[in-house]
TORLUMTOR-522426 format. One record per residue (C-alpha): x, z, y negated; residue in three letters. Coordinates in steps of 0.25 Angstrom, whole numbers. Example, Ala and Ser with C-alpha at 12.3 -4.5 7.8 and 13.67 -1.06 7.14 Angstrom:
r xx->49 | zz->31 | yy->18 | residu->ALA
r xx->55 | zz->29 | yy->4 | residu->SER
END
This chain:
r xx->360 | zz->332 | yy->-543 | residu->LEU
r xx->363 | zz->345 | yy->-551 | residu->SER
r xx->349 | zz->350 | yy->-549 | residu->GLU
r xx->349 | zz->347 | yy->-534 | residu->LYS
r xx->363 | zz->355 | yy->-533 | residu->GLU
r xx->356 | zz->368 | yy->-541 | residu->VAL
r xx->345 | zz->367 | yy->-531 | residu->LEU
r xx->353 | zz->366 | yy->-519 | residu->LEU
r xx->361 | zz->378 | yy->-523 | residu->LYS
r xx->349 | zz->386 | yy->-527 | residu->GLU
r xx->343 | zz->382 | yy->-512 | residu->ILE
r xx->355 | zz->387 | yy->-505 | residu->HIS
r xx->355 | zz->399 | yy->-513 | residu->HIS
r xx->341 | zz->403 | yy->-510 | residu->ARG
r xx->341 | zz->399 | yy->-495 | residu->VAL
r xx->354 | zz->408 | yy->-495 | residu->LYS
r xx->346 | zz->420 | yy->-502 | residu->ASN
r xx->334 | zz->418 | yy->-492 | residu->ASN
r xx->344 | zz->419 | yy->-480 | residu->LEU
r xx->349 | zz->431 | yy->-486 | residu->GLN
r xx->336 | zz->438 | yy->-487 | residu->ILE
r xx->333 | zz->434 | yy->-473 | residu->ILE
r xx->346 | zz->442 | yy->-470 | residu->ASN
r xx->342 | zz->454 | yy->-478 | residu->SER
r xx->329 | zz->454 | yy->-470 | residu->LEU
r xx->336 | zz->453 | yy->-457 | residu->LEU
r xx->346 | zz->464 | yy->-461 | residu->ASN
r xx->333 | zz->474 | yy->-466 | residu->LEU
r xx->327 | zz->471 | yy->-452 | residu->GLN
r xx->340 | zz->473 | yy->-444 | residu->ALA
r xx->342 | zz->487 | yy->-451 | residu->ARG
r xx->328 | zz->491 | yy->-446 | residu->ASP
r xx->333 | zz->489 | yy->-432 | residu->LEU
r xx->343 | zz->498 | yy->-424 | residu->GLY
r xx->355 | zz->492 | yy->-418 | residu->PRO
r xx->351 | zz->482 | yy->-406 | residu->GLY
r xx->348 | zz->468 | yy->-403 | residu->PRO
r xx->337 | zz->466 | yy->-413 | residu->ALA
r xx->346 | zz->471 | yy->-424 | residu->ARG
r xx->358 | zz->463 | yy->-419 | residu->ALA
r xx->350 | zz->450 | yy->-419 | residu->ALA
r xx->345 | zz->452 | yy->-433 | residu->LEU
r xx->359 | zz->454 | yy->-438 | residu->GLN
r xx->363 | zz->441 | yy->-431 | residu->GLU
r xx->352 | zz->434 | yy->-438 | residu->SER
r xx->357 | zz->440 | yy->-451 | residu->GLN
r xx->371 | zz->434 | yy->-449 | residu->ALA
r xx->365 | zz->420 | yy->-446 | residu->ARG
r xx->357 | zz->421 | yy->-458 | residu->VAL
r xx->369 | zz->424 | yy->-466 | residu->ARG
r xx->376 | zz->412 | yy->-460 | residu->SER
r xx->365 | zz->403 | yy->-465 | residu->MET
r xx->365 | zz->409 | yy->-479 | residu->ALA
r xx->379 | zz->408 | yy->-481 | residu->LEU
r xx->378 | zz->392 | yy->-479 | residu->VAL
r xx->369 | zz->392 | yy->-491 | residu->HIS
r xx->377 | zz->402 | yy->-498 | residu->GLU
r xx->389 | zz->392 | yy->-496 | residu->THR
r xx->380 | zz->380 | yy->-501 | residu->PHE
r xx->376 | zz->388 | yy->-513 | residu->TYR
r xx->390 | zz->391 | yy->-518 | residu->ARG
r xx->395 | zz->377 | yy->-514 | residu->ALA
r xx->396 | zz->366 | yy->-524 | residu->SER
r xx->392 | zz->356 | yy->-512 | residu->ASP
r xx->378 | zz->358 | yy->-508 | residu->PHE
r xx->378 | zz->348 | yy->-497 | residu->ALA
r xx->390 | zz->354 | yy->-488 | residu->HIS
r xx->395 | zz->367 | yy->-485 | residu->VAL
r xx->410 | zz->369 | yy->-481 | residu->ASP
r xx->409 | zz->375 | yy->-467 | residu->LEU
r xx->423 | zz->381 | yy->-468 | residu->HIS
r xx->420 | zz->389 | yy->-480 | residu->VAL
r xx->406 | zz->393 | yy->-474 | residu->TYR
r xx->412 | zz->397 | yy->-461 | residu->SER
r xx->422 | zz->406 | yy->-468 | residu->ASP
r xx->413 | zz->412 | yy->-477 | residu->THR
r xx->403 | zz->415 | yy->-464 | residu->LEU
r xx->414 | zz->420 | yy->-454 | residu->THR
r xx->419 | zz->430 | yy->-465 | residu->THR
r xx->405 | zz->436 | yy->-467 | residu->ARG
r xx->402 | zz->437 | yy->-452 | residu->ILE
r xx->417 | zz->444 | yy->-450 | residu->ALA
r xx->413 | zz->454 | yy->-462 | residu->GLN
r xx->400 | zz->457 | yy->-455 | residu->ALA
r xx->406 | zz->459 | yy->-442 | residu->SER
r xx->409 | zz->473 | yy->-436 | residu->ILE
r xx->421 | zz->468 | yy->-429 | residu->ARG
r xx->432 | zz->473 | yy->-439 | residu->PRO
r xx->443 | zz->470 | yy->-430 | residu->GLY
r xx->439 | zz->455 | yy->-428 | residu->ILE
r xx->444 | zz->445 | yy->-439 | residu->THR
r xx->436 | zz->433 | yy->-442 | residu->VAL
r xx->443 | zz->420 | yy->-447 | residu->HIS
r xx->438 | zz->406 | yy->-453 | residu->ALA
r xx->446 | zz->394 | yy->-455 | residu->SER
r xx->444 | zz->379 | yy->-456 | residu->GLY
r xx->442 | zz->368 | yy->-466 | residu->SER
r xx->432 | zz->362 | yy->-474 | residu->SER
r xx->420 | zz->356 | yy->-466 | residu->ALA
r xx->408 | zz->353 | yy->-475 | residu->LEU
r xx->394 | zz->352 | yy->-468 | residu->VAL
r xx->380 | zz->352 | yy->-473 | residu->GLY
r xx->370 | zz->365 | yy->-473 | residu->ILE
r xx->363 | zz->359 | yy->-460 | residu->ASP
r xx->377 | zz->361 | yy->-453 | residu->THR
r xx->382 | zz->373 | yy->-460 | residu->ALA
r xx->371 | zz->383 | yy->-456 | residu->VAL
r xx->372 | zz->380 | yy->-441 | residu->PRO
r xx->387 | zz->381 | yy->-442 | residu->VAL
r xx->386 | zz->395 | yy->-449 | residu->GLY
r xx->376 | zz->400 | yy->-439 | residu->LEU
r xx->386 | zz->395 | yy->-428 | residu->ILE
r xx->398 | zz->402 | yy->-435 | residu->LEU
r xx->390 | zz->415 | yy->-437 | residu->ASN
r xx->386 | zz->415 | yy->-422 | residu->GLU
r xx->400 | zz->413 | yy->-417 | residu->LEU
r xx->407 | zz->422 | yy->-426 | residu->VAL
r xx->398 | zz->433 | yy->-424 | residu->THR
r xx->398 | zz->432 | yy->-409 | residu->ASN
r xx->413 | zz->432 | yy->-408 | residu->ALA
r xx->414 | zz->445 | yy->-417 | residu->LEU
r xx->403 | zz->452 | yy->-409 | residu->LYS
r xx->406 | zz->448 | yy->-394 | residu->HIS
r xx->420 | zz->441 | yy->-395 | residu->GLY
r xx->428 | zz->454 | yy->-396 | residu->PHE
r xx->422 | zz->464 | yy->-387 | residu->GLU
r xx->431 | zz->475 | yy->-384 | residu->GLY
r xx->441 | zz->470 | yy->-394 | residu->ARG
r xx->444 | zz->475 | yy->-408 | residu->THR
r xx->452 | zz->463 | yy->-413 | residu->GLU
r xx->450 | zz->449 | yy->-414 | residu->GLY
r xx->448 | zz->436 | yy->-421 | residu->HIS
r xx->437 | zz->426 | yy->-424 | residu->VAL
r xx->441 | zz->413 | yy->-430 | residu->HIS
r xx->431 | zz->402 | yy->-436 | residu->VAL
r xx->436 | zz->388 | yy->-440 | residu->ASP
r xx->428 | zz->377 | yy->-446 | residu->VAL
r xx->433 | zz->363 | yy->-449 | residu->ARG
r xx->430 | zz->349 | yy->-449 | residu->ARG
r xx->436 | zz->343 | yy->-436 | residu->ARG
r xx->434 | zz->329 | yy->-441 | residu->ASP
r xx->426 | zz->321 | yy->-451 | residu->GLU
r xx->413 | zz->323 | yy->-443 | residu->LYS
r xx->414 | zz->336 | yy->-436 | residu->THR
r xx->417 | zz->351 | yy->-439 | residu->VAL
r xx->422 | zz->361 | yy->-430 | residu->GLU
r xx->418 | zz->376 | yy->-430 | residu->LEU
r xx->427 | zz->386 | yy->-421 | residu->THR
r xx->424 | zz->401 | yy->-420 | residu->VAL
r xx->434 | zz->408 | yy->-411 | residu->GLU
r xx->438 | zz->422 | yy->-407 | residu->ASP
r xx->449 | zz->429 | yy->-399 | residu->ASP
r xx->439 | zz->438 | yy->-392 | residu->GLY
r xx->435 | zz->441 | yy->-378 | residu->ILE
r xx->429 | zz->426 | yy->-376 | residu->GLY
r xx->417 | zz->421 | yy->-370 | residu->LEU
r xx->416 | zz->423 | yy->-354 | residu->PRO
r xx->421 | zz->412 | yy->-347 | residu->ALA
r xx->410 | zz->402 | yy->-344 | residu->GLY
r xx->401 | zz->407 | yy->-354 | residu->THR
r xx->392 | zz->396 | yy->-359 | residu->ASP
r xx->387 | zz->399 | yy->-373 | residu->VAL
r xx->375 | zz->390 | yy->-372 | residu->ARG
r xx->370 | zz->399 | yy->-361 | residu->ALA
r xx->372 | zz->412 | yy->-369 | residu->ILE
r xx->359 | zz->417 | yy->-373 | residu->SER
r xx->362 | zz->424 | yy->-386 | residu->SER
r xx->356 | zz->418 | yy->-399 | residu->MET
r xx->369 | zz->417 | yy->-406 | residu->GLY
r xx->375 | zz->408 | yy->-396 | residu->MET
r xx->362 | zz->400 | yy->-394 | residu->THR
r xx->362 | zz->398 | yy->-409 | residu->LEU
r xx->376 | zz->392 | yy->-409 | residu->VAL
r xx->374 | zz->383 | yy->-397 | residu->VAL
r xx->360 | zz->377 | yy->-405 | residu->GLY
r xx->368 | zz->377 | yy->-418 | residu->LEU
r xx->379 | zz->369 | yy->-412 | residu->VAL
r xx->370 | zz->359 | yy->-407 | residu->GLU
r xx->362 | zz->359 | yy->-419 | residu->GLN
r xx->375 | zz->354 | yy->-426 | residu->LEU
r xx->377 | zz->344 | yy->-415 | residu->MET
r xx->390 | zz->350 | yy->-412 | residu->GLY
r xx->398 | zz->355 | yy->-400 | residu->THR
r xx->404 | zz->369 | yy->-396 | residu->MET
r xx->416 | zz->372 | yy->-388 | residu->ALA
r xx->420 | zz->386 | yy->-383 | residu->ILE
r xx->435 | zz->390 | yy->-380 | residu->ASP
r xx->437 | zz->404 | yy->-373 | residu->ARG
r xx->451 | zz->403 | yy->-370 | residu->SER
r xx->454 | zz->413 | yy->-382 | residu->ASN
r xx->442 | zz->421 | yy->-386 | residu->GLY
r xx->430 | zz->411 | yy->-389 | residu->THR
r xx->431 | zz->399 | yy->-398 | residu->LYS
r xx->419 | zz->390 | yy->-402 | residu->PHE
r xx->421 | zz->377 | yy->-407 | residu->THR
r xx->409 | zz->369 | yy->-413 | residu->ILE
r xx->410 | zz->355 | yy->-418 | residu->THR
r xx->399 | zz->348 | yy->-426 | residu->PHE
r xx->397 | zz->336 | yy->-435 | residu->PRO
r xx->400 | zz->339 | yy->-449 | residu->ALA
END
């Protein structure tokens, strides 16, 4: 058992390192491009790769190699996204309680979280210099986890169907929620609030 734990730890470490190499390659490619859609697409891909690498980093540092605490993971990921943001007047805060899940759940949740927080920072505060993004993840009951990402920004236009939005980010979110066999609700009453529930 001890040997298997060492092996699992080493695998997570190597996967994390390989993802960081991919991230570095994307960074080199982006540097060769001037400002524009192509460079922005590469930078978005970098953020997705970083969110996946963080899952493996979390497993590598944990004593439990079967589960990751989504609360701890989301807090770290949210902090890193905020640090990389160029919106200094927008604060990002994470809260919640322990929610242990396997890697097959943690990776898509991390990608969803990355997309929603990044979108809020990029598009949710147009014309504003201050605002707040709040992330919360917790067990709703023994079998269900709830993730919420909300902001007090300008909000989505009334009647917007996120499933009809053609951006890769929202297409990815919708697909990942389905992959998790979860549901997604949107509240536009005060900014935008996404509530995603899925089996633990």
